[in-house]
N, C-alpha and C positions, 0 to 999 in steps of 0.2 A: 504494499499499499504506499501511497505517496504522501509526503507532508508538503503542503502547498506553502510557499511564501505568497504573501499577497502584494501585487504590484500596484503602484499608484501612478497616475498621470501627471502628478505635481507634487513638489515636496510637502505641501500641506495636506495631502491626501483628499483633495477636493474633487478630483475627476470622477467621471462617470463609472470607472471601473475601479474605484478606490474602496477601502475597507469601509469608509463612511457610507458608501452606496450600498454595500453588502449588509451593513448593520441595519439599514432602513429596511431592506428586504426581510431580514430576519424578524425584525419587529412586526412587520406586517404578517408574515406567516404565523407567528404566535397568535396575533390578534384574530386570525382566520382559523385557529384551533389546532395547529400543528404543535404537538406537545413533546414529541420524542427528541431529547437533547442531542443524542448521537446524529440524527438526520439534520438537525438545525446546525450543528457544529460543522457538518460535511458541507452544507450549502453555504455556510458562510465562508469556509475557506477555498471551496473549488471555484477556479477562475471560469465562471460561465461565458465570459466574453470570448474565450477561445472557442466555444462551440457554436456561436452565432455567425452569420455571414458578414463579410466586410461591409462597412457602411452602418451595421446595427449594433456595434459595440457599445455605443452609448445608451442603448436600451437593455443591455443585457441583465441589469438587475432590477428591472421592472418586473412586476408579478403579471407577466403576459406571455402569451405564446407569440413566436416570431417566425416568419417564412424562412426555409432553408432550401427552396427550390423543389422541382418535381411535385408541386402541389401538397408538399409535406411541411410540417413545422417542428420546431423545437418546443416541447411542450411548456406550459406556465409552470414556474416553480412550485406553486402550491400543488399542482397535480403530481409532479414529481415527487415532492415531500410526502404527500398523502399516500401515494401508492408505495413508496418505500417504507414508509411507517407501518402501513398494513402487512407489508411482507415480512418484516423483522419483528413485529409485535410479540410473537409467542416464541421468539428464539431466532439467533442469527443462523442463517443457513449456510453450509459449507460451499454449495455448488448451485448457481442460479443460471436459468435460461431466460434470455430477454428476446422477445419476438418484436422486431422493428428497431433496428439500431438508430435510424435516423441521423441526428446530428452526432450522436455518441454521449449526449450529456446525461441521460438516464444511466446508461452503462457506467459512466465515470462515477456518479453518486454511488452506485452500488459498489463499485470497486473499492471504495474506501471504507466499506462495512463488511464485505464478505472476501474469502479468500480468492474465489475465481468466478468470473462472469462470462458465460457463452452467450453470444448475441447473433441473431440472423437477420439479415436485411435483403429485401428482394429487389432494391434499386442499386445497381452496381456503382453508379456515380455518387450516390450518398455514402455507400459503404467506404469507398476509397477516401472521401473526404473525412468520415468520421475516423477511419484509421489514423490519418495524418494528424487530426485533432487530439486524439488519444495520445499519439507519440509525442506531440508537442507539450501535452500536460504531464509527460512523464509517467504515464499509466501503462504498466506492462501486463496486468492480470485480467485483461479483457480479450478474449478470444473471439473473432467475428469472422462470419462466412457469408457467402452470397447464396442465397437459397429462398424458396418459398417458405415464408415463416409458419404456415398452416401445418408443415411437416414436422416442425420443431427440429431437433438435432438428435436423431435416434442413436447415432453412433456413441454419443456422449451420455445418454440417459442410464439411470433415472437422475432426476433433479430434485434438490431439497426445495426449491421454490422456482416458480415461473412467473414472469411478469410480461404481460402483453400491452403494447403500447398503441394498438388500434382495435377498433370495434368490430366483432363479428356478430351475427344474428344470434349465435350460441357459441359456447366454448367448443374448440375443435376436439374431438375425440382423441386425435392423435397426441395432442398436448396432455390431456388428462392422463393418457396412457404412459407418459414419460415421467410423470409425477411420482416421486418416491413415497412410500408409505409415511404418514405423518407429515408429508410436504404440503405447501401452501401455494395456491395459484391466485394472481390478482389480474384482473382484466375488465375492460369496459365490455358490456354485452348489451345488444339491442340495436333496434334500427334508428336512424337519425331522429333526433328530437325526443326519443324515448330510451336513451341509453342510461345503463346504471353500472357504477363500478361494483364488481362482484369479487368476494373472496371465497375460494373453495379449499377447503381442507380435506385431505385424503385420510379417511380413518380405517381402522381394522375392518368395519362392516360397510365400507362404501365411501361416500363424500358428504361433506357438510357445506351448505353453501349459504352466505349471507350477503345481503346488499348494503353497500357502504354508503351509498349516496348517489345522486344524480351524476352523469357524466357526459362529455361531449368530445369525442375523438374522430379522427379520420377513419374511413372504413378499412378493415382488414381484407386485403386483396390477395389474390392468388397468383401463381406464376412468378417469373423473374424478368427483370428489365435490364 
């Protein structure tokens, strides 16, 4: 795991990527209900401006989603925090599968909390960009591949936790099949305007499902680009 130094754009730390900007974001996340100190500490330290497109760095510490190309976005920090919090609430997993690498930011957050993250991205241009960003941030415990995320990563299964960063009408059976006993899966589920953030825990006698709240994500698409 990486220990980040926090760069500033000016000596007083007044720039939009400064520690002051990050602290304001953390205050907002707390006010919006994010309580896990481990998650807040990671988001405070992690340089989100490395994971946004050129020209949008000044907005990196706003609590908002930002475009990354190909019709995709880097998720709102609150969403990243909430999904991460839900994933580790009952224990820190050793091995996590992420569906939808996108900008690489969610994987980067997870990388500071778990030993290894496996991430699948269907759009090759986004995957290349995410790999570069992760290297620039000094993160070495994220393994990423180009594939249809609905397939998961069967060669590396089972996983202690799975996080899905795009919404399907239902949870993919292939992903549930790659979840280890006692494992947890967090995903947005449902059609547009009716999505819910769902957590599924695999138990000895099946699965236990709970809805954590409303959600709004890009659709989970098949195939590769």
